[in-house]
C-alpha positions, -999 to +999 in steps of 0.1 A: +000+000+000+028+024+010+047+016-022+016+023-043+011+056-025+047+067-031+045+059-068+011+077-071+025+109-055+057+107-075+039+103-107+016+132-100+046+155-092+065+145-123+035+149-145+029+184-131+065+195-136+066+181-172+033+198-180+048+231-169+080+226-188+062+217-220+034+243-218+047+274-200+063+303-218+100+307-212+097+336-188+076+314-165+092+281-173+113+261-148+135+250-176+149+285-179+171+276-149+189+252-172+194+277-200+205+305-177+230+282-161+243+272-195+247+308-206+262+323-173+277+290-159+269+280-123+303+293-112+296+328-125+262+328-109+275+318-074+304+342-076+281+371-087+260+365-056+292+365-034+302+399-049+267+412-044+269+402-007+303+416+002+310+444-023+347+433-022+370+411-043+361+375-037+389+351-026+387+317-044+409+289-028+434+268-048+434+289-080+415+291-112+393+263-126+402+276-161+429+253-175+443+264-209+475+244-211+469+215-236+491+189-219+469+161-233+479+171-268+514+158-260+523+121-259+555+101-253+572+080-280+578+044-268+605+023-285+607-013-293+633-017-321+642+019-330+660+019-297+656-010-272+636-004-241+656-002-209+662-037-194+641-046-164+670-047-139+684-013-147+677+013-121+662+046-133+680+077-119+655+103-106+677+130-091+680+165-103+702+195-095+690+231-091+716+258-097+746+238-110+768+270-110+761+279-074+788+273-048+764+249-031+740+235-057+707+220-045+709+183-052+675+165-048+665+129-050+634+135-071+624+163-095+591+171-078+592+200-053+566+215-029+557+250-041+556+282-020+526+281+003+531+305+032+526+300+069+500+324+082+491+341+050+479+308+036+484+276+056+484+267+093+515+255+111+505+218+111+499+219+074+533+235+068+550+209+090+532+181+071+545+194+038+580+198+051+582+163+067+566+146+037+590+163+013+619+153+034+607+116+035+606+117-003+640+134-007+628+167-021+625+203-011+597+224+004+592+262+000+585+288+026+562+309+005+559+346+014+565+343+051+591+346+078+614+316+086+594+293+109+619+273+130+596+243+133+593+241+095+630+246+090+638+216+113+614+194+095+627+202+060+657+183+047+659+208+018+644+242+024+638+270-002+630+304+013+614+332-006+630+366-005+596+383-006+577+415-011+565+414+025+601+415+037+597+387+062+625+364+050+649+391+039+673+392+068+708+376+071+698+353+100+670+337+079+687+337+046+718+319+060+696+289+069+683+283+034+693+257+008+681+280-020+669+316-021+639+324-043+633+361-051+596+364-053+585+392-075+551+377-083+532+344-087+510+328-113+477+331-094+482+367-082+509+384-104+523+413-084+490+428-072+491+441-036+480+415-011+484+409+026+467+399+058+444+424+076+448+432+113+415+416+122+426+382+107+458+380+129+462+362+162+490+366+187+512+338+172+509+354+138+519+388+150+548+374+169+563+354+140+557+382+115+567+410+138+535+430+133+524+454+160+489+452+173+464+469+151+486+470+119+482+450+087+508+427+071+510+440+035+526+423+005+537+452-018+537+452-056+574+458-056+603+443-037+620+468-014+650+483-032+639+471-066+622+501-081+638+499-116+648+469-137+685+477-133+681+473-095+675+436-099+708+422-111+729+437-082+705+420-057+710+386-074+748+391-074+748+401-037+727+371-026+748+347-046+781+360-033+769+363+003+752+329+008+765+306-019+732+288-025+712+289-057+694+321-062+662+320-083+635+342-097+598+336-094+572+357-113+538+353-129+547+342-164+537+370-188+542+381-224+574+399-216+590+369-199+620+368-223+630+404-214+626+396-177+647+365-181+674+386-197+675+410-168+678+381-144+706+366-165+725+398-161+727+392-124+738+355-128+705+340-118+708+302-109+672+292-117+639+305-131+605+295-118+581+295-148+548+300-128+519+298-152+484+313-149+470+279-137+489+282-104+471+278-071+467+302-042+451+302-008+424+326-019+434+352-044+409+374-064+393+356-092+402+381-119+439+375-112+434+338-113+413+336-145+425+365-166+461+373-160+493+356-172+503+330-197+492+293-195+520+272-180+527+251-211+531+281-234+552+300-208+575+269-203+580+265-240+589+301-245+613+302-215+632+271-226+635+283-261+648+317-250+674+302-225+686+278-253+690+307-277+709+327-251+732+297-245+722+297-208+701+265-205+730+244-192+738+268-164+703+281-155+678+256-141+641+258-148+613+248-124+579+245-141+549+254-119+512+261-122+484+236-126+506+205-128+487+176-112+497+143-127+529+123-133+523+128-170+523+166-166+555+164-145+574+142-170+562+162-200+575+194-183+609+177-178+610+165-214+604+200-226+634+212-207+624+218-171+648+205-144+620+201-118+584+209-112+566+227-083+533+213-071+510+229-046+472+221-047+476+185-057+502+180-029+477+193-004+452+168-018+476+139-014+486+150+020+450+153+033+440+118+020+415+105+045+417+137+066+393+153+041+367+139+065+377+162+093+358+190+076+335+174+050+306+172+043+296+204+062+328+224+054+352+224+025+385+205+030+406+237+029+393+244+064+417+217+076+447+234+060+443+272+061+456+293+089+421+306+094+406+271+090+381+258+116+398+224+117+435+233+114+444+219+148+428+186+140+452+178+112+475+149+120+510+159+109+525+124+109+497+109+088+498+138+064+535+136+059+533+098+053+506+102+027+524+131+009+556+110+007+536+081-007+519+103-032+553+117-044+568+082-045+538+069-066+543+097-091+580+091-095+574+053-099+550+060-127+575+084-144+601+057-142+578+033-160+577+057-189+615+059-189+618+022-193+594+024-222+614+051-238+647+033-234+662+057-209+679+052-176+676+087-162+646+110-160+669+138-171+676+119-204+640+125-215+638+154-239+618+169-268+628+140-290+607+117-268+575+137-274+551+142-302+522+167-304+488+159-318+484+196-326+505+212-354+507+247-339+517+233-305+544+212-321+557+244-338+557+263-306+574+237-284+599+224-310+586+188-309+576+165-338+540+166-351+523+132-348+508+134-382+541+128-401+571+104-396+602+121-382+620+121-415+590+139-431+584+166-405+591+192-431+557+183-446+540+194-414+544+231-422+542+253-453+570+278-459+550+305-441+544+282-411+580+272-404+585+263-367+600+287-342+638+289-344+647+263-318+683+250-317+685+214-327+681+192-297+714+176-304+731+210-300+715+215-266+715+180-252+744+156-263+737+125-282+734+092-263+765+070-263+761+034-255+730+016-246+708+038-224+738+059-213+726+091-195+738+124-210+749+152-187+721+168-167+700+190-190 
């Protein structure tokens, strides 16, 4: 009887709704919800209501959902007889070096690094400790982000990169002398160089103490680095940091259309590494317009940066770290093949670290509430569990990358280069200097007309030496 009653009620409701959808004019029709959502998108509708509520820029966590880098248009070239696959018992070398010219280069066991996510301005202390410990377990580096040096994080980190930042919190001799690399932060992919910071009302006493902020004052992040008010002010800063501390000195910016000129200015100072931070990069909660509408997509920026460094004859000496929206082992390895020496990951590292601790906040609150400094559940985060899961995530990614190396006939991840890629898109092939999948290698000239000639890349053999002997690794690229 109850079953029949439920069916009868359900049938009546459905019939009534269908009658309205079929018969009502659009202005009265429930179906208009569907077409409105298709035109405006659910995201735009919800964000419009947030703006209408606050009257201020809205802060979206973990970066833009707009992904423009066509990583899926690139695929690796396995070998069977052209070159033999790597024998089963041969170990695949996974290490990388950042800043080979520095007095003390940064030698890492894997080429996946944890990106700059700041204590206080973004993450809580436990989240930062989990990242540092997990990175150490995996043999890689973690990054301070725009923050002061946190002693607990420094103790957990086997390899620690600190950002010489626009807030000025890491820019003193005591802090800089404790770093394994110094990263001059002039901007980032998800925020460019827009003014940011933490308002006074958002700070508690531990925050004020670590940042040195007096009661009632804000903690601003300025558009410019103190002392760098002209392009020519930058090279002397690089030289001073390199000479004083001996560790690799790098530059991080939001990759823009003038990146070649900005790279040239950095090269004048003897920069050791460049972070190519694309527009798909994450953030703790930056304004949506900076996330969605500013900067170059990561893949295009990386291709241009590598091409320019090769043209300048600087690629052997200057390391490149690709960053911004990289989430899978395939992304990581393709970035290495295009010329990066390592990759930075942020949002996906947080996901791997959280693992089952997602449940601490969900379903009533978003998972970021477990990680953020202002998060409601930040004290519930288990550092040991998070570190273990992050290390396992990194290990899993590297193991998958090694499987591709076997299939390519390589014994070192750093052996993999553009010759091991093809593009399914002709224009992308032209931009990145890889073969187009529609033609055999010996017929690549057929892929373009005279007017569509590829960008002037040096031949790969001129940049990366030819292999000698079966599966012999060339020098680090």
